[in-house]
N, CA, C and O atoms as a GROMACS GRO file, in nm:
protein
  472
    1MET      N    1   3.209   1.328  -4.491
    1MET     CA    2   3.150   1.424  -4.592
    1MET      C    3   3.152   1.513  -4.498
    1MET      O    4   3.163   1.519  -4.376
    2ILE      N    5   3.129   1.617  -4.638
    2ILE     CA    6   3.144   1.768  -4.624
    2ILE      C    7   3.010   1.851  -4.564
    2ILE      O    8   2.897   1.822  -4.603
    3ILE      N    9   3.032   1.940  -4.481
    3ILE     CA   10   2.896   2.038  -4.432
    3ILE      C   11   2.931   2.178  -4.448
    3ILE      O   12   3.004   2.234  -4.366
    4ASP      N   13   2.880   2.241  -4.556
    4ASP     CA   14   2.949   2.391  -4.585
    4ASP      C   15   2.817   2.423  -4.696
    4ASP      O   16   2.773   2.363  -4.793
    5ASP      N   17   2.782   2.548  -4.627
    5ASP     CA   18   2.688   2.611  -4.724
    5ASP      C   19   2.715   2.697  -4.867
    5ASP      O   20   2.638   2.744  -4.950
    6ALA      N   21   2.911   2.695  -4.852
    6ALA     CA   22   2.987   2.738  -4.976
    6ALA      C   23   3.039   2.644  -5.028
    6ALA      O   24   3.129   2.576  -4.979
    7GLN      N   25   2.950   2.620  -5.207
    7GLN     CA   26   2.969   2.526  -5.319
    7GLN      C   27   3.093   2.534  -5.292
    7GLN      O   28   3.139   2.436  -5.234
    8PRO      N   29   3.177   2.635  -5.320
    8PRO     CA   30   3.330   2.644  -5.397
    8PRO      C   31   3.404   2.614  -5.245
    8PRO      O   32   3.524   2.644  -5.244
    9THR      N   33   3.355   2.562  -5.127
    9THR     CA   34   3.503   2.476  -5.008
    9THR      C   35   3.413   2.334  -5.013
    9THR      O   36   3.479   2.231  -4.999
   10ARG      N   37   3.300   2.323  -5.028
   10ARG     CA   38   3.231   2.158  -5.067
   10ARG      C   39   3.314   2.079  -5.194
   10ARG      O   40   3.366   1.967  -5.192
   11ALA      N   41   3.307   2.171  -5.298
   11ALA     CA   42   3.407   2.145  -5.448
   11ALA      C   43   3.586   2.091  -5.398
   11ALA      O   44   3.660   1.993  -5.410
   12LYS      N   45   3.586   2.201  -5.353
   12LYS     CA   46   3.752   2.188  -5.277
   12LYS      C   47   3.764   2.093  -5.182
   12LYS      O   48   3.877   2.046  -5.188
   13VAL      N   49   3.679   2.028  -5.071
   13VAL     CA   50   3.705   1.955  -5.018
   13VAL      C   51   3.713   1.775  -5.047
   13VAL      O   52   3.790   1.684  -5.017
   14ARG      N   53   3.568   1.791  -5.133
   14ARG     CA   54   3.561   1.716  -5.210
   14ARG      C   55   3.642   1.650  -5.298
   14ARG      O   56   3.622   1.533  -5.330
   15MET      N   57   3.749   1.727  -5.349
   15MET     CA   58   3.822   1.741  -5.466
   15MET      C   59   3.967   1.619  -5.343
   15MET      O   60   3.991   1.499  -5.357
   16PHE      N   61   4.017   1.697  -5.258
   16PHE     CA   62   4.105   1.655  -5.170
   16PHE      C   63   4.093   1.514  -5.054
   16PHE      O   64   4.172   1.444  -4.991
   17LEU      N   65   3.930   1.525  -5.073
   17LEU     CA   66   3.909   1.367  -5.005
   17LEU      C   67   3.943   1.230  -5.144
   17LEU      O   68   4.016   1.131  -5.151
   18GLU      N   69   3.828   1.306  -5.250
   18GLU     CA   70   3.778   1.177  -5.352
   18GLU      C   71   3.995   1.170  -5.425
   18GLU      O   72   4.049   1.067  -5.467
   19GLU      N   73   4.027   1.234  -5.419
   19GLU     CA   74   4.156   1.194  -5.471
   19GLU      C   75   4.267   1.133  -5.379
   19GLU      O   76   4.376   1.093  -5.420
   20GLU      N   77   4.228   1.131  -5.259
   20GLU     CA   78   4.324   1.052  -5.165
   20GLU      C   79   4.157   0.876  -5.166
   20GLU      O   80   4.143   0.784  -5.086
   21GLY      N   81   4.099   0.900  -5.254
   21GLY     CA   82   4.017   0.728  -5.247
   21GLY      C   83   3.906   0.753  -5.166
   21GLY      O   84   3.854   0.645  -5.141
   22HIS      N   85   3.838   0.854  -5.108
   22HIS     CA   86   3.718   0.832  -4.980
   22HIS      C   87   3.613   0.884  -5.080
   22HIS      O   88   3.646   0.972  -5.159
   23GLU      N   89   3.475   0.829  -5.082
   23GLU     CA   90   3.365   0.879  -5.077
   23GLU      C   91   3.263   0.961  -5.014
   23GLU      O   92   3.197   0.932  -4.914
   24VAL      N   93   3.255   1.100  -5.105
   24VAL     CA   94   3.212   1.210  -5.024
   24VAL      C   95   3.075   1.241  -5.031
   24VAL      O   96   3.027   1.262  -5.142
   25TYR      N   97   3.002   1.248  -4.927
   25TYR     CA   98   2.852   1.326  -4.939
   25TYR      C   99   2.839   1.470  -4.890
   25TYR      O  100   2.921   1.519  -4.811
   26GLU      N  101   2.752   1.527  -4.930
   26GLU     CA  102   2.761   1.680  -4.889
   26GLU      C  103   2.645   1.744  -4.864
   26GLU      O  104   2.546   1.743  -4.936
   27GLY      N  105   2.657   1.795  -4.771
   27GLY     CA  106   2.496   1.853  -4.748
   27GLY      C  107   2.538   2.036  -4.760
   27GLY      O  108   2.650   2.082  -4.783
   28ARG      N  109   2.439   2.096  -4.742
   28ARG     CA  110   2.449   2.292  -4.821
   28ARG      C  111   2.407   2.336  -4.670
   28ARG      O  112   2.414   2.458  -4.655
   29ASP      N  113   2.361   2.256  -4.543
   29ASP     CA  114   2.384   2.326  -4.399
   29ASP      C  115   2.358   2.248  -4.319
   29ASP      O  116   2.310   2.151  -4.378
   30GLY      N  117   2.360   2.227  -4.187
   30GLY     CA  118   2.331   2.128  -4.109
   30GLY      C  119   2.233   2.028  -4.115
   30GLY      O  120   2.248   1.906  -4.110
   31GLU      N  121   2.081   2.125  -4.130
   31GLU     CA  122   1.989   2.047  -4.172
   31GLU      C  123   1.942   1.989  -4.220
   31GLU      O  124   1.843   1.923  -4.186
   32ASP      N  125   2.027   1.997  -4.373
   32ASP     CA  126   2.045   1.932  -4.524
   32ASP      C  127   2.165   1.752  -4.459
   32ASP      O  128   2.165   1.631  -4.484
   33GLY      N  129   2.240   1.840  -4.376
   33GLY     CA  130   2.384   1.679  -4.329
   33GLY      C  131   2.293   1.638  -4.302
   33GLY      O  132   2.252   1.555  -4.383
   34LEU      N  133   2.232   1.655  -4.219
   34LEU     CA  134   2.171   1.521  -4.061
   34LEU      C  135   2.051   1.470  -4.235
   34LEU      O  136   2.078   1.367  -4.295
   35SER      N  137   1.972   1.530  -4.268
   35SER     CA  138   1.931   1.414  -4.342
   35SER      C  139   1.985   1.330  -4.446
   35SER      O  140   1.936   1.219  -4.465
   36VAL      N  141   2.092   1.377  -4.523
   36VAL     CA  142   2.194   1.307  -4.617
   36VAL      C  143   2.225   1.183  -4.496
   36VAL      O  144   2.214   1.061  -4.489
   37LEU      N  145   2.259   1.270  -4.428
   37LEU     CA  146   2.318   1.153  -4.297
   37LEU      C  147   2.249   1.036  -4.254
   37LEU      O  148   2.309   0.929  -4.244
   38ARG      N  149   2.125   1.049  -4.228
   38ARG     CA  150   2.010   0.948  -4.207
   38ARG      C  151   1.968   0.820  -4.296
   38ARG      O  152   1.908   0.715  -4.272
   39ASN      N  153   2.040   0.892  -4.434
   39ASN     CA  154   2.043   0.815  -4.571
   39ASN      C  155   2.133   0.759  -4.572
   39ASN      O  156   2.130   0.658  -4.643
   40ASN      N  157   2.258   0.787  -4.500
   40ASN     CA  158   2.402   0.732  -4.563
   40ASN      C  159   2.471   0.710  -4.419
   40ASN      O  160   2.541   0.803  -4.378
   41LYS      N  161   2.453   0.580  -4.329
   41LYS     CA  162   2.494   0.572  -4.137
   41LYS      C  163   2.599   0.521  -4.204
   41LYS      O  164   2.622   0.429  -4.125
   42ASP      N  165   2.680   0.508  -4.288
   42ASP     CA  166   2.823   0.445  -4.305
   42ASP      C  167   2.912   0.572  -4.345
   42ASP      O  168   2.983   0.570  -4.445
   43VAL      N  169   2.903   0.673  -4.268
   43VAL     CA  170   2.990   0.803  -4.264
   43VAL      C  171   3.109   0.802  -4.158
   43VAL      O  172   3.080   0.812  -4.039
   44SER      N  173   3.215   0.793  -4.187
   44SER     CA  174   3.335   0.779  -4.117
   44SER      C  175   3.376   0.937  -4.052
   44SER      O  176   3.447   0.939  -3.951
   45LEU      N  177   3.341   1.036  -4.098
   45LEU     CA  178   3.389   1.098  -4.027
   45LEU      C  179   3.307   1.258  -4.127
   45LEU      O  180   3.292   1.276  -4.248
   46ILE      N  181   3.264   1.362  -3.985
   46ILE     CA  182   3.213   1.428  -4.109
   46ILE      C  183   3.281   1.602  -4.071
   46ILE      O  184   3.284   1.628  -3.950
   47VAL      N  185   3.328   1.708  -4.162
   47VAL     CA  186   3.409   1.787  -4.195
   47VAL      C  187   3.267   1.890  -4.200
   47VAL      O  188   3.194   1.888  -4.300
   48CYS      N  189   3.237   1.984  -4.077
   48CYS     CA  190   3.134   2.103  -4.128
   48CYS      C  191   3.140   2.220  -4.072
   48CYS      O  192   3.130   2.242  -3.952
   49ASP      N  193   3.156   2.303  -4.162
   49ASP     CA  194   3.117   2.404  -4.161
   49ASP      C  195   3.052   2.509  -3.953
   49ASP      O  196   2.963   2.467  -3.879
   50VAL      N  197   3.125   2.617  -3.934
   50VAL     CA  198   3.056   2.666  -3.854
   50VAL      C  199   2.928   2.759  -3.891
   50VAL      O  200   2.815   2.711  -3.878
   51ASN      N  201   2.946   2.883  -3.934
   51ASN     CA  202   2.849   2.998  -3.995
   51ASN      C  203   2.802   2.935  -4.100
   51ASN      O  204   2.862   2.930  -4.208
   52MET      N  205   2.650   2.862  -4.069
   52MET     CA  206   2.557   2.816  -4.195
   52MET      C  207   2.439   2.945  -4.171
   52MET      O  208   2.432   3.015  -4.070
   53PRO      N  209   2.322   2.956  -4.328
   53PRO     CA  210   2.239   2.928  -4.275
   53PRO      C  211   2.132   2.826  -4.248
   53PRO      O  212   2.159   2.712  -4.286
   54VAL      N  213   2.004   2.847  -4.185
   54VAL     CA  214   1.947   2.718  -4.168
   54VAL      C  215   1.934   2.659  -4.085
   54VAL      O  216   1.831   2.667  -4.018
   55MET      N  217   2.044   2.563  -4.052
   55MET     CA  218   2.107   2.528  -3.919
   55MET      C  219   2.267   2.526  -3.934
   55MET      O  220   2.338   2.458  -4.007
   56ASP      N  221   2.303   2.632  -3.833
   56ASP     CA  222   2.483   2.636  -3.833
   56ASP      C  223   2.529   2.478  -3.793
   56ASP      O  224   2.464   2.374  -3.785
   57GLY      N  225   2.671   2.510  -3.773
   57GLY     CA  226   2.748   2.377  -3.730
   57GLY      C  227   2.760   2.337  -3.566
   57GLY      O  228   2.758   2.227  -3.511
   58ILE      N  229   2.769   2.441  -3.526
   58ILE     CA  230   2.737   2.431  -3.369
   58ILE      C  231   2.556   2.339  -3.318
   58ILE      O  232   2.531   2.241  -3.248
   59THR      N  233   2.487   2.418  -3.381
   59THR     CA  234   2.346   2.363  -3.378
   59THR      C  235   2.320   2.233  -3.442
   59THR      O  236   2.215   2.169  -3.436
   60PHE      N  237   2.432   2.200  -3.504
   60PHE     CA  238   2.404   2.069  -3.615
   60PHE      C  239   2.491   1.940  -3.495
   60PHE      O  240   2.465   1.820  -3.492
   61ALA      N  241   2.578   2.002  -3.422
   61ALA     CA  242   2.669   1.940  -3.344
   61ALA      C  243   2.557   1.892  -3.227
   61ALA      O  244   2.535   1.773  -3.201
   62PHE      N  245   2.503   1.983  -3.174
   62PHE     CA  246   2.408   1.916  -3.080
   62PHE      C  247   2.288   1.816  -3.152
   62PHE      O  248   2.262   1.702  -3.116
   63ALA      N  249   2.232   1.882  -3.247
   63ALA     CA  250   2.150   1.771  -3.315
   63ALA      C  251   2.208   1.621  -3.337
   63ALA      O  252   2.162   1.519  -3.286
   64LEU      N  253   2.329   1.631  -3.434
   64LEU     CA  254   2.387   1.443  -3.474
   64LEU      C  255   2.430   1.403  -3.316
   64LEU      O  256   2.475   1.290  -3.296
   65ARG      N  257   2.411   1.519  -3.176
   65ARG     CA  258   2.454   1.404  -3.099
   65ARG      C  259   2.296   1.323  -3.001
   65ARG      O  260   2.282   1.219  -2.937
   66GLU      N  261   2.233   1.400  -3.026
   66GLU     CA  262   2.116   1.333  -3.012
   66GLU      C  263   2.024   1.204  -3.117
   66GLU      O  264   1.910   1.160  -3.101
   67GLU      N  265   2.118   1.175  -3.212
   67GLU     CA  266   2.080   1.092  -3.296
   67GLU      C  267   2.165   0.932  -3.254
   67GLU      O  268   2.286   0.932  -3.274
   68ASP      N  269   2.105   0.810  -3.203
   68ASP     CA  270   2.181   0.745  -3.161
   68ASP      C  271   2.285   0.630  -3.295
   68ASP      O  272   2.372   0.543  -3.296
   69GLU      N  273   2.205   0.700  -3.381
   69GLU     CA  274   2.281   0.610  -3.474
   69GLU      C  275   2.411   0.719  -3.566
   69GLU      O  276   2.496   0.659  -3.631
   70LEU      N  277   2.415   0.856  -3.563
   70LEU     CA  278   2.472   0.882  -3.585
   70LEU      C  279   2.628   0.959  -3.487
   70LEU      O  280   2.734   0.995  -3.538
   71LYS      N  281   2.600   0.963  -3.377
   71LYS     CA  282   2.625   1.034  -3.249
   71LYS      C  283   2.799   1.002  -3.234
   71LYS      O  284   2.883   1.080  -3.191
   72HIS      N  285   2.820   0.864  -3.284
   72HIS     CA  286   2.949   0.806  -3.269
   72HIS      C  287   3.075   0.890  -3.403
   72HIS      O  288   3.188   0.846  -3.421
   73ILE      N  289   3.038   0.967  -3.452
   73ILE     CA  290   3.084   0.985  -3.562
   73ILE      C  291   3.166   1.113  -3.579
   73ILE      O  292   3.093   1.210  -3.595
   74PRO      N  293   3.271   1.136  -3.579
   74PRO     CA  294   3.382   1.213  -3.548
   74PRO      C  295   3.352   1.343  -3.600
   74PRO      O  296   3.280   1.335  -3.699
   75LEU      N  297   3.377   1.441  -3.571
   75LEU     CA  298   3.357   1.575  -3.672
   75LEU      C  299   3.480   1.714  -3.675
   75LEU      O  300   3.538   1.725  -3.567
   76ILE      N  301   3.500   1.762  -3.726
   76ILE     CA  302   3.567   1.842  -3.731
   76ILE      C  303   3.522   1.998  -3.786
   76ILE      O  304   3.527   2.041  -3.901
   77MET      N  305   3.486   2.052  -3.686
   77MET     CA  306   3.470   2.201  -3.723
   77MET      C  307   3.571   2.306  -3.800
   77MET      O  308   3.687   2.338  -3.772
   78CYS      N  309   3.493   2.346  -3.898
   78CYS     CA  310   3.599   2.453  -4.008
   78CYS      C  311   3.501   2.558  -3.926
   78CYS      O  312   3.393   2.533  -3.872
   79THR      N  313   3.575   2.688  -3.933
   79THR     CA  314   3.547   2.792  -3.906
   79THR      C  315   3.629   2.950  -3.986
   79THR      O  316   3.751   2.932  -3.994
   80THR      N  317   3.589   3.077  -4.037
   80THR     CA  318   3.684   3.165  -4.046
   80THR      C  319   3.718   3.262  -3.927
   80THR      O  320   3.796   3.357  -3.921
   81GLU      N  321   3.621   3.199  -3.822
   81GLU     CA  322   3.664   3.261  -3.661
   81GLU      C  323   3.749   3.238  -3.626
   81GLU      O  324   3.808   3.161  -3.701
   82THR      N  325   3.816   3.269  -3.520
   82THR     CA  326   3.927   3.181  -3.394
   82THR      C  327   3.835   3.239  -3.288
   82THR      O  328   3.861   3.354  -3.254
   83VAL      N  329   3.719   3.171  -3.220
   83VAL     CA  330   3.660   3.240  -3.105
   83VAL      C  331   3.659   3.120  -3.037
   83VAL      O  332   3.595   3.016  -3.055
   84GLU      N  333   3.735   3.149  -2.963
   84GLU     CA  334   3.774   3.023  -2.813
   84GLU      C  335   3.675   3.028  -2.755
   84GLU      O  336   3.648   2.910  -2.732
   85SER      N  337   3.574   3.108  -2.702
   85SER     CA  338   3.509   3.073  -2.637
   85SER      C  339   3.387   2.962  -2.696
   85SER      O  340   3.344   2.865  -2.632
   86VAL      N  341   3.345   3.000  -2.828
   86VAL     CA  342   3.287   2.854  -2.822
   86VAL      C  343   3.312   2.755  -2.855
   86VAL      O  344   3.229   2.664  -2.863
   87ARG      N  345   3.463   2.743  -2.890
   87ARG     CA  346   3.520   2.598  -2.839
   87ARG      C  347   3.530   2.562  -2.719
   87ARG      O  348   3.567   2.446  -2.700
   88GLU      N  349   3.507   2.632  -2.627
   88GLU     CA  350   3.536   2.597  -2.509
   88GLU      C  351   3.366   2.525  -2.444
   88GLU      O  352   3.350   2.430  -2.368
   89ASP      N  353   3.260   2.614  -2.508
   89ASP     CA  354   3.130   2.584  -2.528
   89ASP      C  355   3.073   2.438  -2.496
   89ASP      O  356   3.005   2.383  -2.410
   90VAL      N  357   3.169   2.395  -2.665
   90VAL     CA  358   3.112   2.220  -2.715
   90VAL      C  359   3.196   2.160  -2.720
   90VAL      O  360   3.232   2.112  -2.828
   91LYS      N  361   3.275   2.136  -2.585
   91LYS     CA  362   3.398   2.075  -2.619
   91LYS      C  363   3.326   1.882  -2.506
   91LYS      O  364   3.389   1.783  -2.470
   92SER      N  365   3.186   1.918  -2.492
   92SER     CA  366   3.143   1.789  -2.476
   92SER      C  367   3.063   1.743  -2.609
   92SER      O  368   3.008   1.633  -2.602
   93LEU      N  369   3.052   1.812  -2.726
   93LEU     CA  370   2.992   1.757  -2.802
   93LEU      C  371   3.070   1.699  -2.918
   93LEU      O  372   3.040   1.716  -3.036
   94GLY      N  373   3.212   1.605  -2.858
   94GLY     CA  374   3.285   1.522  -2.943
   94GLY      C  375   3.349   1.589  -3.030
   94GLY      O  376   3.401   1.502  -3.099
   95ILE      N  377   3.393   1.740  -3.093
   95ILE     CA  378   3.409   1.772  -3.212
   95ILE      C  379   3.568   1.750  -3.176
   95ILE      O  380   3.629   1.794  -3.078
   96ARG      N  381   3.618   1.663  -3.292
   96ARG     CA  382   3.755   1.608  -3.228
   96ARG      C  383   3.915   1.727  -3.290
   96ARG      O  384   4.033   1.722  -3.256
   97ALA      N  385   3.834   1.830  -3.396
   97ALA     CA  386   3.934   1.935  -3.414
   97ALA      C  387   3.870   2.041  -3.446
   97ALA      O  388   3.747   2.033  -3.441
   98TRP      N  389   3.926   2.159  -3.484
   98TRP     CA  390   3.887   2.281  -3.532
   98TRP      C  391   3.998   2.295  -3.639
   98TRP      O  392   4.117   2.266  -3.627
   99MET      N  393   3.930   2.348  -3.753
   99MET     CA  394   4.068   2.420  -3.874
   99MET      C  395   3.939   2.561  -3.883
   99MET      O  396   3.819   2.587  -3.878
  100THR      N  397   4.096   2.625  -3.900
  100THR     CA  398   4.059   2.795  -3.993
  100THR      C  399   4.055   2.776  -4.145
  100THR      O  400   4.150   2.728  -4.207
  101LYS      N  401   3.945   2.814  -4.199
  101LYS     CA  402   3.943   2.814  -4.321
  101LYS      C  403   4.056   2.916  -4.390
  101LYS      O  404   4.118   2.987  -4.311
  102PRO      N  405   4.081   2.926  -4.505
  102PRO     CA  406   4.082   2.782  -4.634
  102PRO      C  407   4.146   2.687  -4.565
  102PRO      O  408   4.258   2.704  -4.516
  103LEU      N  409   4.081   2.586  -4.557
  103LEU     CA  410   4.132   2.436  -4.539
  103LEU      C  411   4.239   2.447  -4.618
  103LEU      O  412   4.246   2.496  -4.730
  104SER      N  413   4.359   2.380  -4.525
  104SER     CA  414   4.438   2.306  -4.608
  104SER      C  415   4.454   2.155  -4.630
  104SER      O  416   4.455   2.077  -4.534
  105LYS      N  417   4.466   2.115  -4.755
  105LYS     CA  418   4.506   1.992  -4.786
  105LYS      C  419   4.532   1.890  -4.710
  105LYS      O  420   4.459   1.797  -4.676
  106LYS      N  421   4.676   1.920  -4.679
  106LYS     CA  422   4.734   1.852  -4.581
  106LYS      C  423   4.724   1.847  -4.442
  106LYS      O  424   4.767   1.754  -4.374
  107ILE      N  425   4.661   1.956  -4.397
  107ILE     CA  426   4.616   2.001  -4.238
  107ILE      C  427   4.496   1.884  -4.212
  107ILE      O  428   4.486   1.807  -4.117
  108LEU      N  429   4.411   1.896  -4.325
  108LEU     CA  430   4.343   1.803  -4.339
  108LEU      C  431   4.279   1.655  -4.324
  108LEU      O  432   4.178   1.600  -4.278
  109LEU      N  433   4.446   1.613  -4.415
  109LEU     CA  434   4.462   1.489  -4.431
  109LEU      C  435   4.533   1.480  -4.260
  109LEU      O  436   4.512   1.390  -4.179
  110LEU      N  437   4.587   1.555  -4.248
  110LEU     CA  438   4.611   1.485  -4.091
  110LEU      C  439   4.592   1.491  -3.968
  110LEU      O  440   4.663   1.463  -3.871
  111ALA      N  441   4.459   1.543  -3.982
  111ALA     CA  442   4.364   1.545  -3.874
  111ALA      C  443   4.256   1.420  -3.901
  111ALA      O  444   4.189   1.367  -3.812
  112MET      N  445   4.254   1.395  -3.998
  112MET     CA  446   4.181   1.271  -4.049
  112MET      C  447   4.256   1.158  -4.011
  112MET      O  448   4.210   1.058  -3.955
  113GLN      N  449   4.398   1.182  -4.050
  113GLN     CA  450   4.440   1.063  -3.968
  113GLN      C  451   4.446   1.007  -3.859
  113GLN      O  452   4.412   0.891  -3.836
  114LYS      N  453   4.498   1.099  -3.771
  114LYS     CA  454   4.477   1.118  -3.653
  114LYS      C  455   4.351   1.066  -3.574
  114LYS      O  456   4.359   0.965  -3.503
  115ILE      N  457   4.219   1.148  -3.590
  115ILE     CA  458   4.104   1.077  -3.581
  115ILE      C  459   4.045   0.989  -3.638
  115ILE      O  460   3.934   0.972  -3.587
  116LEU      N  461   4.072   0.904  -3.745
  116LEU     CA  462   4.064   0.736  -3.782
  116LEU      C  463   4.161   0.659  -3.745
  116LEU      O  464   4.142   0.542  -3.780
  117LYS      N  465   4.248   0.675  -3.694
  117LYS     CA  466   4.393   0.555  -3.680
  117LYS      C  467   4.316   0.488  -3.590
  117LYS      O  468   4.244   0.533  -3.500
  118PRO      N  469   4.341   0.367  -3.626
  118PRO     CA  470   4.252   0.224  -3.576
  118PRO      C  471   4.303   0.214  -3.424
  118PRO      O  472   4.262   0.124  -3.351
   0.00000   0.00000   0.00000
């Protein structure tokens, strides 16, 4: 699943993932993402933007961890910022990777392979 308020970013990540055979769900912000996830509990990984209106990525991560049926889903955070203090503050949320935008297909797929390996 990709959660990002920028439609071009969602489209790019969707293309990366669908080219590799993955089914992709989308959310426009954290609140929309939670709604989509509640109806699609088979999601195996979330790629989420940090800075979004309505519900930002950090707030989304906190909310996700409160959902018993969803809290196990690994989370990759994407941002245009490189704020180390934010990363340190949210380590307990189970965020598995941080990526800087613009996202690279190669880097994204490598991170996914490491996170999803059996």
